[in-house]
C-alpha positions as CSV (number, residue, x, y, z in Angstrom):
1,M,12.4,-41.0,-42.6
2,S,9.5,-41.4,-40.1
3,D,9.9,-43.3,-36.9
4,K,7.5,-46.1,-38.0
5,K,9.4,-46.8,-41.2
6,G,12.2,-49.3,-41.3
7,T,15.7,-48.5,-42.6
8,G,16.1,-47.8,-46.3
9,F,18.3,-49.4,-48.9
10,K,21.0,-46.8,-48.6
11,S,21.0,-47.1,-44.8
12,V,21.3,-50.9,-45.0
13,V,24.2,-50.8,-47.5
14,L,26.1,-48.1,-45.6
15,S,25.6,-50.0,-42.3
16,A,26.7,-53.2,-43.8
17,L,29.9,-51.6,-45.2
18,S,30.6,-49.8,-42.0
19,A,30.2,-53.0,-40.0
20,A,32.5,-54.8,-42.4
21,F,35.2,-52.3,-41.7
22,G,34.3,-52.1,-38.0
23,V,33.7,-48.3,-38.0
24,Q,30.0,-48.0,-37.5
25,K,28.7,-45.3,-35.2
26,R,26.8,-46.4,-32.0
27,S,23.8,-44.3,-33.0
28,N,23.6,-46.1,-36.4
29,L,23.9,-49.5,-34.6
30,E,21.1,-48.7,-32.3
31,R,18.9,-47.4,-35.2
32,D,19.6,-50.6,-37.1
33,F,18.6,-52.8,-34.1
34,H,15.4,-50.9,-33.4
35,K,14.1,-50.2,-37.0
36,G,15.9,-52.6,-39.3
37,K,14.9,-56.1,-40.2
38,P,17.6,-58.8,-39.8
39,A,17.0,-60.2,-43.2
40,Q,18.0,-56.9,-44.8
41,F,21.4,-56.9,-43.2
42,I,22.0,-60.6,-43.8
43,I,21.3,-60.2,-47.5
44,A,23.4,-57.0,-47.7
45,G,26.3,-58.9,-45.9
46,I,26.1,-61.9,-48.2
47,V,25.9,-59.7,-51.4
48,G,28.8,-57.5,-50.2
49,T,30.9,-60.6,-49.4
50,L,30.2,-62.1,-52.8
51,L,31.1,-58.9,-54.6
52,F,34.3,-58.6,-52.6
53,V,35.3,-62.2,-53.4
54,L,34.5,-61.8,-57.1
55,I,36.5,-58.6,-57.3
56,L,39.5,-60.3,-55.7
57,I,39.2,-63.3,-58.1
58,T,39.1,-60.9,-61.0
59,V,42.1,-58.9,-59.9
60,V,44.1,-62.0,-59.2
61,H,43.2,-63.4,-62.6
62,M,44.1,-60.2,-64.4
63,V,47.5,-59.9,-62.5
64,T,48.5,-63.6,-63.1
65,Q,47.6,-63.7,-66.8
66,N,50.5,-64.1,-69.2
67,P,50.9,-61.1,-71.5
């Protein structure tokens, strides 16, 4: 990845997941602030949150179903 290029899809997803769990490295945080676009991380956060909620709803629905 060149210095002029922004962060890639994989980088954005991994950064959003790391930030969600609170375990992101300082070097990655600085890279994201210098090279990344805020919209990328906002979208990744919203999509990740929606997926998490949908998975929880699905699991709860499956567990509470009558056999």
